[in-house]
All heavy atoms as a GROMACS GRO file, in nm:
protein
  630
    1MET      N    1 -20.389   2.981  13.716
    1MET     CA    2 -20.346   3.117  13.746
    1MET      C    3 -20.194   3.116  13.762
    1MET      O    4 -20.138   3.033  13.830
    1MET     CB    5 -20.416   3.164  13.873
    1MET     CG    6 -20.380   3.303  13.915
    1MET     SD    7 -20.456   3.430  13.814
    1MET     CE    8 -20.605   3.458  13.902
    2VAL      N    9 -20.128   3.210  13.699
    2VAL     CA   10 -19.983   3.220  13.706
    2VAL      C   11 -19.945   3.300  13.831
    2VAL      O   12 -20.001   3.405  13.859
    2VAL     CB   13 -19.928   3.289  13.580
    2VAL    CG1   14 -19.778   3.310  13.589
    2VAL    CG2   15 -19.964   3.209  13.456
    3ASP      N   16 -19.848   3.250  13.904
    3ASP     CA   17 -19.798   3.320  14.022
    3ASP      C   18 -19.720   3.442  13.975
    3ASP      O   19 -19.630   3.432  13.892
    3ASP     CB   20 -19.707   3.227  14.103
    3ASP     CG   21 -19.653   3.292  14.229
    3ASP    OD1   22 -19.702   3.401  14.267
    3ASP    OD2   23 -19.563   3.232  14.290
    4SER      N   24 -19.752   3.559  14.028
    4SER     CA   25 -19.688   3.682  13.984
    4SER      C   26 -19.550   3.701  14.046
    4SER      O   27 -19.483   3.800  14.018
    4SER     CB   28 -19.777   3.803  14.016
    4SER     OG   29 -19.794   3.815  14.157
    5GLY      N   30 -19.508   3.610  14.134
    5GLY     CA   31 -19.376   3.618  14.193
    5GLY      C   32 -19.356   3.743  14.277
    5GLY      O   33 -19.246   3.794  14.289
    6GLY      N   34 -19.462   3.793  14.336
    6GLY     CA   35 -19.453   3.911  14.420
    6GLY      C   36 -19.459   4.042  14.343
    6GLY      O   37 -19.452   4.149  14.401
    7LEU      N   38 -19.473   4.034  14.210
    7LEU     CA   39 -19.481   4.156  14.129
    7LEU      C   40 -19.626   4.191  14.102
    7LEU      O   41 -19.710   4.104  14.083
    7LEU     CB   42 -19.410   4.136  13.995
    7LEU     CG   43 -19.262   4.103  14.002
    7LEU    CD1   44 -19.208   4.071  13.864
    7LEU    CD2   45 -19.184   4.217  14.065
    8MET      N   46 -19.656   4.319  14.097
    8MET     CA   47 -19.791   4.366  14.067
    8MET      C   48 -19.814   4.352  13.917
    8MET      O   49 -19.737   4.406  13.837
    8MET     CB   50 -19.805   4.511  14.108
    8MET     CG   51 -19.943   4.568  14.080
    8MET     SD   52 -20.071   4.489  14.178
    8MET     CE   53 -20.061   4.586  14.324
    9PRO      N   54 -19.917   4.277  13.873
    9PRO     CA   55 -19.946   4.263  13.730
    9PRO      C   56 -19.984   4.399  13.670
    9PRO      O   57 -20.042   4.483  13.737
    9PRO     CB   58 -20.064   4.168  13.724
    9PRO     CG   59 -20.081   4.112  13.860
    9PRO     CD   60 -20.010   4.201  13.955
   10PHE      N   61 -19.949   4.417  13.542
   10PHE     CA   62 -19.981   4.540  13.471
   10PHE      C   63 -20.041   4.502  13.337
   10PHE      O   64 -19.977   4.433  13.256
   10PHE     CB   65 -19.856   4.625  13.452
   10PHE     CG   66 -19.882   4.756  13.384
   10PHE    CD1   67 -19.933   4.863  13.457
   10PHE    CD2   68 -19.859   4.770  13.250
   10PHE    CE1   69 -19.958   4.983  13.395
   10PHE    CE2   70 -19.884   4.891  13.186
   10PHE     CZ   71 -19.934   4.997  13.259
   11LEU      N   72 -20.164   4.544  13.310
   11LEU     CA   73 -20.234   4.511  13.186
   11LEU      C   74 -20.196   4.609  13.076
   11LEU      O   75 -20.211   4.730  13.091
   11LEU     CB   76 -20.386   4.517  13.207
   11LEU     CG   77 -20.472   4.502  13.081
   11LEU    CD1   78 -20.457   4.361  13.024
   11LEU    CD2   79 -20.617   4.531  13.111
   12LEU      N   80 -20.142   4.556  12.968
   12LEU     CA   81 -20.122   4.636  12.847
   12LEU      C   82 -20.258   4.638  12.778
   12LEU      O   83 -20.301   4.538  12.722
   12LEU     CB   84 -20.015   4.575  12.758
   12LEU     CG   85 -19.876   4.565  12.822
   12LEU    CD1   86 -19.780   4.493  12.729
   12LEU    CD2   87 -19.824   4.703  12.859
   13ASP      N   88 -20.326   4.750  12.784
   13ASP     CA   89 -20.468   4.754  12.748
   13ASP      C   90 -20.500   4.797  12.606
   13ASP      O   91 -20.617   4.812  12.570
   13ASP     CB   92 -20.544   4.843  12.846
   13ASP     CG   93 -20.503   4.988  12.838
   13ASP    OD1   94 -20.406   5.020  12.767
   13ASP    OD2   95 -20.568   5.070  12.904
   14THR      N   96 -20.399   4.817  12.521
   14THR     CA   97 -20.425   4.861  12.384
   14THR      C   98 -20.351   4.770  12.287
   14THR      O   99 -20.232   4.747  12.300
   14THR     CB  100 -20.378   5.006  12.363
   14THR    OG1  101 -20.438   5.088  12.464
   14THR    CG2  102 -20.420   5.058  12.227
   15GLN      N  103 -20.425   4.717  12.188
   15GLN     CA  104 -20.365   4.630  12.087
   15GLN      C  105 -20.365   4.703  11.953
   15GLN      O  106 -20.453   4.783  11.926
   15GLN     CB  107 -20.439   4.496  12.081
   15GLN     CG  108 -20.576   4.500  12.017
   15GLN     CD  109 -20.570   4.491  11.865
   15GLN    OE1  110 -20.480   4.435  11.804
   15GLN    NE2  111 -20.670   4.549  11.800
   16TYR      N  112 -20.264   4.673  11.870
   16TYR     CA  113 -20.248   4.740  11.740
   16TYR      C  114 -20.238   4.641  11.624
   16TYR      O  115 -20.230   4.683  11.510
   16TYR     CB  116 -20.122   4.827  11.741
   16TYR     CG  117 -20.128   4.939  11.840
   16TYR    CD1  118 -20.080   4.923  11.969
   16TYR    CD2  119 -20.183   5.062  11.807
   16TYR    CE1  120 -20.086   5.026  12.061
   16TYR    CE2  121 -20.190   5.165  11.897
   16TYR     CZ  122 -20.141   5.146  12.024
   16TYR     OH  123 -20.149   5.248  12.116
   17ARG      N  124 -20.235   4.512  11.651
   17ARG     CA  125 -20.206   4.414  11.545
   17ARG      C  126 -20.330   4.364  11.473
   17ARG      O  127 -20.331   4.352  11.350
   17ARG     CB  128 -20.129   4.297  11.602
   17ARG     CG  129 -19.993   4.339  11.655
   17ARG     CD  130 -19.915   4.222  11.699
   17ARG     NE  131 -19.874   4.148  11.580
   17ARG     CZ  132 -19.783   4.056  11.579
   17ARG    NH1  133 -19.721   4.025  11.689
   17ARG    NH2  134 -19.751   3.993  11.470
   18SER      N  135 -20.434   4.330  11.547
   18SER     CA  136 -20.553   4.270  11.487
   18SER      C  137 -20.651   4.375  11.439
   18SER      O  138 -20.656   4.486  11.491
   18SER     CB  139 -20.625   4.182  11.589
   18SER     OG  140 -20.546   4.075  11.628
   19HIS      N  141 -20.732   4.336  11.341
   19HIS     CA  142 -20.845   4.420  11.301
   19HIS      C  143 -20.933   4.438  11.424
   19HIS      O  144 -20.953   4.344  11.501
   19HIS     CB  145 -20.922   4.350  11.189
   19HIS     CG  146 -21.028   4.435  11.126
   19HIS    ND1  147 -21.145   4.465  11.190
   19HIS    CD2  148 -21.031   4.496  11.006
   19HIS    CE1  149 -21.218   4.540  11.112
   19HIS    NE2  150 -21.151   4.561  10.999
   20PRO      N  151 -20.985   4.557  11.450
   20PRO     CA  152 -21.066   4.582  11.569
   20PRO      C  153 -21.184   4.486  11.587
   20PRO      O  154 -21.218   4.449  11.699
   20PRO     CB  155 -21.116   4.725  11.551
   20PRO     CG  156 -21.013   4.789  11.464
   20PRO     CD  157 -20.965   4.681  11.373
   21VAL      N  158 -21.245   4.442  11.478
   21VAL     CA  159 -21.358   4.349  11.489
   21VAL      C  160 -21.310   4.213  11.540
   21VAL      O  161 -21.377   4.149  11.620
   21VAL     CB  162 -21.432   4.335  11.354
   21VAL    CG1  163 -21.538   4.227  11.359
   21VAL    CG2  164 -21.494   4.468  11.314
   22ILE      N  165 -21.193   4.170  11.496
   22ILE     CA  166 -21.136   4.043  11.543
   22ILE      C  167 -21.093   4.056  11.689
   22ILE      O  168 -21.117   3.968  11.771
   22ILE     CB  169 -21.018   4.000  11.454
   22ILE    CG1  170 -21.067   3.976  11.310
   22ILE    CG2  171 -20.951   3.875  11.508
   22ILE    CD1  172 -20.957   3.958  11.210
   23ALA      N  173 -21.028   4.168  11.722
   23ALA     CA  174 -20.981   4.190  11.859
   23ALA      C  175 -21.096   4.202  11.958
   23ALA      O  176 -21.079   4.175  12.078
   23ALA     CB  177 -20.895   4.316  11.864
   24GLU      N  178 -21.213   4.241  11.911
   24GLU     CA  179 -21.331   4.255  11.998
   24GLU      C  180 -21.362   4.124  12.070
   24GLU      O  181 -21.401   4.124  12.187
   24GLU     CB  182 -21.450   4.300  11.914
   24GLU     CG  183 -21.574   4.331  11.991
   24GLU     CD  184 -21.685   4.375  11.898
   24GLU    OE1  185 -21.660   4.459  11.811
   24GLU    OE2  186 -21.797   4.321  11.912
   25PHE      N  187 -21.345   4.010  12.003
   25PHE     CA  188 -21.371   3.880  12.065
   25PHE      C  189 -21.279   3.859  12.185
   25PHE      O  190 -21.324   3.823  12.293
   25PHE     CB  191 -21.352   3.766  11.964
   25PHE     CG  192 -21.351   3.631  12.028
   25PHE    CD1  193 -21.470   3.571  12.067
   25PHE    CD2  194 -21.232   3.565  12.054
   25PHE    CE1  195 -21.470   3.446  12.130
   25PHE    CE2  196 -21.231   3.441  12.116
   25PHE     CZ  197 -21.350   3.381  12.154
   26SER      N  198 -21.148   3.881  12.166
   26SER     CA  199 -21.053   3.864  12.277
   26SER      C  200 -21.082   3.960  12.391
   26SER      O  201 -21.077   3.923  12.508
   26SER     CB  202 -20.910   3.888  12.228
   26SER     OG  203 -20.874   3.792  12.134
   27ALA      N  204 -21.112   4.084  12.355
   27ALA     CA  205 -21.141   4.184  12.458
   27ALA      C  206 -21.258   4.141  12.544
   27ALA      O  207 -21.254   4.150  12.667
   27ALA     CB  208 -21.170   4.319  12.392
   28ARG      N  209 -21.363   4.092  12.480
   28ARG     CA  210 -21.484   4.053  12.552
   28ARG      C  211 -21.465   3.922  12.628
   28ARG      O  212 -21.504   3.909  12.744
   28ARG     CB  213 -21.600   4.041  12.451
   28ARG     CG  214 -21.736   4.022  12.512
   28ARG     CD  215 -21.846   4.020  12.406
   28ARG     NE  216 -21.824   3.919  12.304
   28ARG     CZ  217 -21.799   3.947  12.175
   28ARG    NH1  218 -21.794   4.069  12.132
   28ARG    NH2  219 -21.780   3.849  12.089
   29THR      N  220 -21.400   3.824  12.564
   29THR     CA  221 -21.390   3.690  12.620
   29THR      C  222 -21.282   3.676  12.727
   29THR      O  223 -21.304   3.610  12.828
   29THR     CB  224 -21.363   3.588  12.507
   29THR    OG1  225 -21.465   3.603  12.408
   29THR    CG2  226 -21.364   3.446  12.558
   30PHE      N  227 -21.168   3.738  12.706
   30PHE     CA  228 -21.055   3.716  12.796
   30PHE      C  229 -21.018   3.836  12.883
   30PHE      O  230 -20.949   3.820  12.982
   30PHE     CB  231 -20.931   3.674  12.715
   30PHE     CG  232 -20.954   3.551  12.633
   30PHE    CD1  233 -20.958   3.558  12.495
   30PHE    CD2  234 -20.973   3.427  12.694
   30PHE    CE1  235 -20.978   3.444  12.418
   30PHE    CE2  236 -20.993   3.313  12.618
   30PHE     CZ  237 -20.996   3.322  12.480
   31TYR      N  238 -21.060   3.956  12.843
   31TYR     CA  239 -21.016   4.076  12.914
   31TYR      C  240 -21.130   4.157  12.974
   31TYR      O  241 -21.113   4.272  13.011
   31TYR     CB  242 -20.934   4.166  12.820
   31TYR     CG  243 -20.806   4.102  12.776
   31TYR    CD1  244 -20.799   4.033  12.655
   31TYR    CD2  245 -20.692   4.109  12.854
   31TYR    CE1  246 -20.682   3.974  12.613
   31TYR    CE2  247 -20.574   4.050  12.813
   31TYR     CZ  248 -20.570   3.983  12.693
   31TYR     OH  249 -20.453   3.923  12.652
   32ALA      N  250 -21.248   4.098  12.982
   32ALA     CA  251 -21.365   4.163  13.043
   32ALA      C  252 -21.389   4.302  12.983
   32ALA      O  253 -21.428   4.395  13.053
   32ALA     CB  254 -21.350   4.172  13.194
   33GLY      N  255 -21.364   4.316  12.853
   33GLY     CA  256 -21.388   4.443  12.785
   33GLY      C  257 -21.281   4.549  12.808
   33GLY      O  258 -21.295   4.661  12.762
   34LYS      N  259 -21.172   4.515  12.876
   34LYS     CA  260 -21.069   4.614  12.910
   34LYS      C  261 -20.965   4.635  12.799
   34LYS      O  262 -20.890   4.730  12.803
   34LYS     CB  263 -20.997   4.574  13.038
   34LYS     CG  264 -21.088   4.574  13.159
   34LYS     CD  265 -21.014   4.528  13.282
   34LYS     CE  266 -21.110   4.520  13.400
   34LYS     NZ  267 -21.048   4.456  13.516
   35LEU      N  268 -20.962   4.545  12.701
   35LEU     CA  269 -20.866   4.557  12.592
   35LEU      C  270 -20.923   4.648  12.484
   35LEU      O  271 -21.033   4.625  12.434
   35LEU     CB  272 -20.834   4.419  12.534
   35LEU     CG  273 -20.729   4.414  12.424
   35LEU    CD1  274 -20.593   4.456  12.477
   35LEU    CD2  275 -20.723   4.274  12.366
   36LYS      N  276 -20.848   4.752  12.447
   36LYS     CA  277 -20.892   4.848  12.346
   36LYS      C  278 -20.810   4.828  12.219
   36LYS      O  279 -20.701   4.774  12.222
   36LYS     CB  280 -20.872   4.991  12.397
   36LYS     CG  281 -20.947   5.023  12.524
   36LYS     CD  282 -20.913   5.162  12.572
   36LYS     CE  283 -20.774   5.159  12.632
   36LYS     NZ  284 -20.736   5.270  12.715
   37SER      N  285 -20.863   4.877  12.107
   37SER     CA  286 -20.789   4.876  11.981
   37SER      C  287 -20.730   5.014  11.958
   37SER      O  288 -20.799   5.114  11.970
   37SER     CB  289 -20.880   4.840  11.864
   37SER     OG  290 -20.900   4.701  11.861
   38GLY      N  291 -20.603   5.017  11.922
   38GLY     CA  292 -20.536   5.143  11.893
   38GLY      C  293 -20.543   5.179  11.746
   38GLY      O  294 -20.478   5.273  11.702
   39ILE      N  295 -20.621   5.103  11.670
   39ILE     CA  296 -20.640   5.131  11.528
   39ILE      C  297 -20.788   5.131  11.497
   39ILE      O  298 -20.869   5.078  11.573
   39ILE     CB  299 -20.568   5.027  11.440
   39ILE    CG1  300 -20.617   4.886  11.473
   39ILE    CG2  301 -20.418   5.037  11.453
   39ILE    CD1  302 -20.568   4.781  11.378
   40LYS      N  303 -20.825   5.189  11.385
   40LYS     CA  304 -20.965   5.194  11.341
   40LYS      C  305 -20.988   5.090  11.232
   40LYS      O  306 -20.894   5.046  11.167
   40LYS     CB  307 -20.997   5.333  11.284
   40LYS     CG  308 -20.978   5.443  11.385
   40LYS     CD  309 -21.003   5.576  11.317
   40LYS     CE  310 -20.965   5.687  11.412
   40LYS     NZ  311 -20.943   5.813  11.344
   41ASN      N  312 -21.114   5.055  11.212
   41ASN     CA  313 -21.150   4.959  11.107
   41ASN      C  314 -21.091   4.999  10.972
   41ASN      O  315 -21.036   4.916  10.900
   41ASN     CB  316 -21.301   4.946  11.093
   41ASN     CG  317 -21.366   4.877  11.210
   41ASN    OD1  318 -21.298   4.829  11.300
   41ASN    ND2  319 -21.496   4.873  11.211
   42GLU      N  320 -21.103   5.126  10.938
   42GLU     CA  321 -21.056   5.172  10.806
   42GLU      C  322 -20.904   5.169  10.792
   42GLU      O  323 -20.851   5.177  10.682
   42GLU     CB  324 -21.111   5.311  10.773
   42GLU     CG  325 -21.081   5.416  10.876
   42GLU     CD  326 -21.188   5.433  10.983
   42GLU    OE1  327 -21.274   5.345  11.000
   42GLU    OE2  328 -21.183   5.536  11.052
   43ASP      N  329 -20.831   5.155  10.903
   43ASP     CA  330 -20.685   5.143  10.898
   43ASP      C  331 -20.641   5.003  10.855
   43ASP      O  332 -20.525   4.984  10.817
   43ASP     CB  333 -20.622   5.173  11.034
   43ASP     CG  334 -20.639   5.318  11.075
   43ASP    OD1  335 -20.655   5.404  10.985
   43ASP    OD2  336 -20.639   5.345  11.195
   44ARG      N  337 -20.729   4.907  10.862
   44ARG     CA  338 -20.699   4.768  10.823
   44ARG      C  339 -20.770   4.739  10.692
   44ARG      O  340 -20.882   4.691  10.688
   44ARG     CB  341 -20.744   4.671  10.932
   44ARG     CG  342 -20.663   4.680  11.056
   44ARG     CD  343 -20.525   4.626  11.027
   44ARG     NE  344 -20.446   4.623  11.149
   44ARG     CZ  345 -20.318   4.646  11.152
   44ARG    NH1  346 -20.254   4.673  11.041
   44ARG    NH2  347 -20.252   4.640  11.265
   45LYS      N  348 -20.703   4.768  10.582
   45LYS     CA  349 -20.760   4.749  10.449
   45LYS      C  350 -20.763   4.601  10.413
   45LYS      O  351 -20.678   4.524  10.455
   45LYS     CB  352 -20.678   4.824  10.345
   45LYS     CG  353 -20.661   4.971  10.374
   45LYS     CD  354 -20.787   5.047  10.350
   45LYS     CE  355 -20.759   5.196  10.367
   45LYS     NZ  356 -20.867   5.268  10.422
   46GLN      N  357 -20.861   4.564  10.331
   46GLN     CA  358 -20.867   4.427  10.282
   46GLN      C  359 -20.757   4.407  10.178
   46GLN      O  360 -20.713   4.501  10.113
   46GLN     CB  361 -21.004   4.399  10.222
   46GLN     CG  362 -21.113   4.398  10.328
   46GLN     CD  363 -21.252   4.380  10.269
   46GLN    OE1  364 -21.271   4.389  10.151
   46GLN    NE2  365 -21.348   4.360  10.356
   47ILE      N  366 -20.714   4.283  10.162
   47ILE     CA  367 -20.605   4.250  10.072
   47ILE      C  368 -20.649   4.273   9.927
   47ILE      O  369 -20.752   4.221   9.884
   47ILE     CB  370 -20.562   4.104  10.092
   47ILE    CG1  371 -20.514   4.084  10.236
   47ILE    CG2  372 -20.454   4.065   9.993
   47ILE    CD1  373 -20.494   3.939  10.273
   48ARG      N  374 -20.568   4.349   9.852
   48ARG     CA  375 -20.599   4.371   9.710
   48ARG      C  376 -20.563   4.247   9.630
   48ARG      O  377 -20.469   4.176   9.662
   48ARG     CB  378 -20.519   4.490   9.657
   48ARG     CG  379 -20.564   4.620   9.717
   48ARG     CD  380 -20.498   4.738   9.652
   48ARG     NE  381 -20.357   4.711   9.625
   48ARG     CZ  382 -20.268   4.804   9.601
   48ARG    NH1  383 -20.302   4.929   9.600
   48ARG    NH2  384 -20.142   4.773   9.576
   49GLY      N  385 -20.639   4.221   9.526
   49GLY     CA  386 -20.611   4.109   9.439
   49GLY      C  387 -20.668   3.977   9.488
   49GLY      O  388 -20.650   3.875   9.424
   50LEU      N  389 -20.736   3.980   9.600
   50LEU     CA  390 -20.798   3.859   9.655
   50LEU      C  391 -20.948   3.879   9.656
   50LEU      O  392 -20.997   3.976   9.714
   50LEU     CB  393 -20.748   3.835   9.798
   50LEU     CG  394 -20.806   3.715   9.870
   50LEU    CD1  395 -20.755   3.586   9.807
   50LEU    CD2  396 -20.768   3.719  10.017
   51PRO      N  397 -21.024   3.794   9.586
   51PRO     CA  398 -21.169   3.810   9.587
   51PRO      C  399 -21.224   3.784   9.727
   51PRO      O  400 -21.229   3.671   9.773
   51PRO     CB  401 -21.218   3.706   9.486
   51PRO     CG  402 -21.106   3.608   9.472
   51PRO     CD  403 -20.980   3.680   9.508
   52TRP      N  404 -21.259   3.891   9.796
   52TRP     CA  405 -21.303   3.882   9.936
   52TRP      C  406 -21.446   3.831   9.941
   52TRP      O  407 -21.534   3.889   9.876
   52TRP     CB  408 -21.292   4.019  10.002
   52TRP     CG  409 -21.270   4.008  10.148
   52TRP    CD1  410 -21.363   4.029  10.245
   52TRP    CD2  411 -21.151   3.971  10.215
   52TRP    NE1  412 -21.309   4.008  10.370
   52TRP    CE2  413 -21.177   3.972  10.353
   52TRP    CE3  414 -21.024   3.936  10.173
   52TRP    CZ2  415 -21.082   3.941  10.449
   52TRP    CZ3  416 -20.928   3.906  10.268
   52TRP    CH2  417 -20.959   3.909  10.403
   53PRO      N  418 -21.475   3.725  10.018
   53PRO     CA  419 -21.609   3.665  10.018
   53PRO      C  420 -21.718   3.753  10.078
   53PRO      O  421 -21.831   3.748  10.034
   53PRO     CB  422 -21.591   3.537  10.101
   53PRO     CG  423 -21.462   3.550  10.171
   53PRO     CD  424 -21.380   3.652  10.100
   54ASN      N  425 -21.684   3.834  10.177
   54ASN     CA  426 -21.786   3.918  10.242
   54ASN      C  427 -21.719   4.049  10.280
   54ASN      O  428 -21.642   4.055  10.376
   54ASN     CB  429 -21.842   3.848  10.365
   54ASN     CG  430 -21.947   3.930  10.437
   54ASN    OD1  431 -21.968   4.048  10.410
   54ASN    ND2  432 -22.014   3.869  10.532
   55HIS      N  433 -21.749   4.156  10.208
   55HIS     CA  434 -21.684   4.285  10.231
   55HIS      C  435 -21.724   4.349  10.364
   55HIS      O  436 -21.662   4.446  10.407
   55HIS     CB  437 -21.713   4.380  10.116
   55HIS     CG  438 -21.646   4.337   9.989
   55HIS    ND1  439 -21.512   4.355   9.965
   55HIS    CD2  440 -21.695   4.274   9.880
   55HIS    CE1  441 -21.481   4.305   9.848
   55HIS    NE2  442 -21.590   4.256   9.794
   56GLN      N  443 -21.824   4.296  10.431
   56GLN     CA  444 -21.865   4.348  10.561
   56GLN      C  445 -21.790   4.282  10.677
   56GLN      O  446 -21.804   4.322  10.791
   56GLN     CB  447 -22.016   4.327  10.581
   56GLN     CG  448 -22.102   4.392  10.475
   56GLN     CD  449 -22.077   4.540  10.463
   56GLN    OE1  450 -22.077   4.612  10.562
   56GLN    NE2  451 -22.053   4.586  10.341
   57SER      N  452 -21.710   4.180  10.645
   57SER     CA  453 -21.640   4.105  10.749
   57SER      C  454 -21.489   4.106  10.724
   57SER      O  455 -21.446   4.082  10.611
   57SER     CB  456 -21.689   3.960  10.751
   57SER     OG  457 -21.613   3.883  10.841
   58PRO      N  458 -21.407   4.128  10.826
   58PRO     CA  459 -21.262   4.126  10.807
   58PRO      C  460 -21.202   3.986  10.812
   58PRO      O  461 -21.083   3.969  10.803
   58PRO     CB  462 -21.211   4.209  10.925
   58PRO     CG  463 -21.311   4.181  11.034
   58PRO     CD  464 -21.443   4.169  10.962
   59ILE      N  465 -21.288   3.884  10.825
   59ILE     CA  466 -21.241   3.746  10.839
   59ILE      C  467 -21.277   3.665  10.716
   59ILE      O  468 -21.389   3.673  10.667
   59ILE     CB  469 -21.305   3.680  10.964
   59ILE    CG1  470 -21.272   3.761  11.088
   59ILE    CG2  471 -21.259   3.537  10.978
   59ILE    CD1  472 -21.351   3.720  11.209
   60ALA      N  473 -21.181   3.588  10.666
   60ALA     CA  474 -21.207   3.498  10.554
   60ALA      C  475 -21.130   3.369  10.577
   60ALA      O  476 -21.017   3.371  10.626
   60ALA     CB  477 -21.164   3.561  10.422
   61PHE      N  478 -21.191   3.257  10.545
   61PHE     CA  479 -21.125   3.127  10.552
   61PHE      C  480 -21.101   3.082  10.409
   61PHE      O  481 -21.192   3.071  10.330
   61PHE     CB  482 -21.212   3.026  10.627
   61PHE     CG  483 -21.232   3.062  10.771
   61PHE    CD1  484 -21.343   3.134  10.811
   61PHE    CD2  485 -21.137   3.027  10.865
   61PHE    CE1  486 -21.361   3.168  10.945
   61PHE    CE2  487 -21.153   3.061  10.999
   61PHE     CZ  488 -21.266   3.131  11.039
   62LEU      N  489 -20.974   3.056  10.377
   62LEU     CA  490 -20.937   3.020  10.241
   62LEU      C  491 -20.872   2.883  10.238
   62LEU      O  492 -20.790   2.850  10.324
   62LEU     CB  493 -20.838   3.123  10.185
   62LEU     CG  494 -20.886   3.268  10.187
   62LEU    CD1  495 -20.772   3.360  10.148
   62LEU    CD2  496 -21.005   3.286  10.097
   63GLN      N  497 -20.908   2.804  10.138
   63GLN     CA  498 -20.849   2.673  10.118
   63GLN      C  499 -20.705   2.689  10.071
   63GLN      O  500 -20.677   2.767   9.981
   63GLN     CB  501 -20.929   2.593  10.016
   63GLN     CG  502 -20.872   2.458   9.980
   63GLN     CD  503 -20.876   2.362  10.096
   63GLN    OE1  504 -20.966   2.366  10.179
   63GLN    NE2  505 -20.778   2.274  10.103
   64SER      N  506 -20.616   2.613  10.131
   64SER     CA  507 -20.476   2.614  10.089
   64SER      C  508 -20.430   2.469  10.076
   64SER      O  509 -20.438   2.392  10.170
   64SER     CB  510 -20.390   2.686  10.193
   64SER     OG  511 -20.254   2.673  10.161
   65ASP      N  512 -20.384   2.434   9.958
   65ASP     CA  513 -20.343   2.295   9.933
   65ASP      C  514 -20.194   2.273   9.954
   65ASP      O  515 -20.143   2.165   9.930
   65ASP     CB  516 -20.381   2.254   9.790
   65ASP     CG  517 -20.532   2.252   9.773
   65ASP    OD1  518 -20.602   2.214   9.868
   65ASP    OD2  519 -20.580   2.290   9.664
   66GLY      N  520 -20.122   2.375   9.999
   66GLY     CA  521 -19.978   2.362  10.021
   66GLY      C  522 -19.946   2.289  10.149
   66GLY      O  523 -20.030   2.268  10.235
   67GLN      N  524 -19.819   2.250  10.161
   67GLN     CA  525 -19.771   2.182  10.281
   67GLN      C  526 -19.715   2.283  10.380
   67GLN      O  527 -19.652   2.381  10.342
   67GLN     CB  528 -19.661   2.082  10.244
   67GLN     CG  529 -19.710   1.966  10.159
   67GLN     CD  530 -19.805   1.877  10.238
   67GLN    OE1  531 -19.784   1.850  10.354
   67GLN    NE2  532 -19.910   1.831  10.171
   68GLU      N  533 -19.739   2.258  10.507
   68GLU     CA  534 -19.684   2.343  10.612
   68GLU      C  535 -19.533   2.322  10.619
   68GLU      O  536 -19.485   2.209  10.613
   68GLU     CB  537 -19.749   2.305  10.745
   68GLU     CG  538 -19.714   2.396  10.858
   68GLU     CD  539 -19.790   2.358  10.983
   68GLU    OE1  540 -19.745   2.263  11.051
   68GLU    OE2  541 -19.892   2.422  11.013
   69GLU      N  542 -19.457   2.432  10.631
   69GLU     CA  543 -19.313   2.423  10.643
   69GLU      C  544 -19.269   2.495  10.770
   69GLU      O  545 -19.346   2.569  10.830
   69GLU     CB  546 -19.247   2.487  10.520
   69GLU     CG  547 -19.282   2.412  10.392
   69GLU     CD  548 -19.211   2.467  10.270
   69GLU    OE1  549 -19.111   2.541  10.287
   69GLU    OE2  550 -19.255   2.436  10.159
   70GLU      N  551 -19.146   2.468  10.811
   70GLU     CA  552 -19.094   2.529  10.933
   70GLU      C  553 -18.974   2.618  10.901
   70GLU      O  554 -18.896   2.589  10.811
   70GLU     CB  555 -19.052   2.422  11.033
   70GLU     CG  556 -19.167   2.343  11.088
   70GLU     CD  557 -19.125   2.245  11.197
   70GLU    OE1  558 -19.012   2.258  11.249
   70GLU    OE2  559 -19.204   2.156  11.228
   71GLU      N  560 -18.964   2.726  10.977
   71GLU     CA  561 -18.848   2.815  10.970
   71GLU      C  562 -18.814   2.850  11.114
   71GLU      O  563 -18.887   2.926  11.178
   71GLU     CB  564 -18.881   2.940  10.890
   71GLU     CG  565 -18.762   3.032  10.872
   71GLU     CD  566 -18.795   3.148  10.780
   71GLU    OE1  567 -18.828   3.123  10.663
   71GLU    OE2  568 -18.790   3.261  10.828
   72GLY      N  569 -18.710   2.789  11.166
   72GLY     CA  570 -18.681   2.804  11.308
   72GLY      C  571 -18.791   2.736  11.387
   72GLY      O  572 -18.824   2.620  11.362
   73GLU      N  573 -18.854   2.809  11.479
   73GLU     CA  574 -18.965   2.754  11.557
   73GLU      C  575 -19.101   2.794  11.501
   73GLU      O  576 -19.204   2.756  11.554
   73GLU     CB  577 -18.952   2.801  11.702
   73GLU     CG  578 -18.829   2.743  11.771
   73GLU     CD  579 -18.821   2.781  11.917
   73GLU    OE1  580 -18.926   2.807  11.978
   73GLU    OE2  581 -18.708   2.782  11.970
   74SER      N  582 -19.101   2.871  11.392
   74SER     CA  583 -19.225   2.916  11.330
   74SER      C  584 -19.267   2.821  11.218
   74SER      O  585 -19.184   2.756  11.155
   74SER     CB  586 -19.208   3.056  11.271
   74SER     OG  587 -19.180   3.148  11.372
   75LYS      N  588 -19.398   2.815  11.195
   75LYS     CA  589 -19.451   2.736  11.085
   75LYS      C  590 -19.522   2.829  10.989
   75LYS      O  591 -19.578   2.931  11.028
   75LYS     CB  592 -19.549   2.631  11.138
   75LYS     CG  593 -19.481   2.528  11.226
   75LYS     CD  594 -19.578   2.424  11.273
   75LYS     CE  595 -19.505   2.322  11.362
   75LYS     NZ  596 -19.592   2.219  11.410
   76TYR      N  597 -19.518   2.795  10.859
   76TYR     CA  598 -19.583   2.876  10.758
   76TYR      C  599 -19.624   2.790  10.640
   76TYR      O  600 -19.578   2.677  10.624
   76TYR     CB  601 -19.492   2.991  10.713
   76TYR     CG  602 -19.373   2.946  10.632
   76TYR    CD1  603 -19.375   2.955  10.494
   76TYR    CD2  604 -19.258   2.898  10.694
   76TYR    CE1  605 -19.265   2.914  10.420
   76TYR    CE2  606 -19.149   2.856  10.622
   76TYR     CZ  607 -19.153   2.866  10.483
   76TYR     OH  608 -19.046   2.825  10.410
   77ASN      N  609 -19.712   2.844  10.558
   77ASN     CA  610 -19.756   2.777  10.436
   77ASN      C  611 -19.722   2.870  10.320
   77ASN      O  612 -19.777   2.979  10.311
   77ASN     CB  613 -19.907   2.750  10.442
   77ASN     CG  614 -19.953   2.668  10.325
   77ASN    OD1  615 -19.904   2.684  10.214
   77ASN    ND2  616 -20.049   2.580  10.350
   78PRO      N  617 -19.628   2.830  10.233
   78PRO     CA  618 -19.580   2.919  10.127
   78PRO      C  619 -19.681   2.944  10.014
   78PRO      O  620 -19.657   3.029   9.930
   78PRO     CB  621 -19.456   2.849  10.074
   78PRO     CG  622 -19.478   2.705  10.105
   78PRO     CD  623 -19.557   2.702  10.233
   79THR      N  624 -19.793   2.872  10.012
   79THR     CA  625 -19.889   2.892   9.902
   79THR      C  626 -19.972   3.016   9.919
   79THR      O  627 -19.990   3.070  10.022
   79THR     CB  628 -19.984   2.772   9.887
   79THR    OG1  629 -20.049   2.748  10.011
   79THR    CG2  630 -19.911   2.650   9.842
   0.00000   0.00000   0.00000
């Protein structure tokens, strides 16, 4: 548990980055259902030009044979 240093914690309860189905896991597991999505499923379109394995799921695991590279403190795979 992090010491709040005498400050009252404030929960930012709405997320906008993840697909709502993916964010549902975090909301349930870490936020006791208090985290909401500020976007709808239809706002997160699937990537065009990529053969999506399951159109009912927003999650896909893809093989990448490229090497991980660094840019500053971030890591990325250019492939």
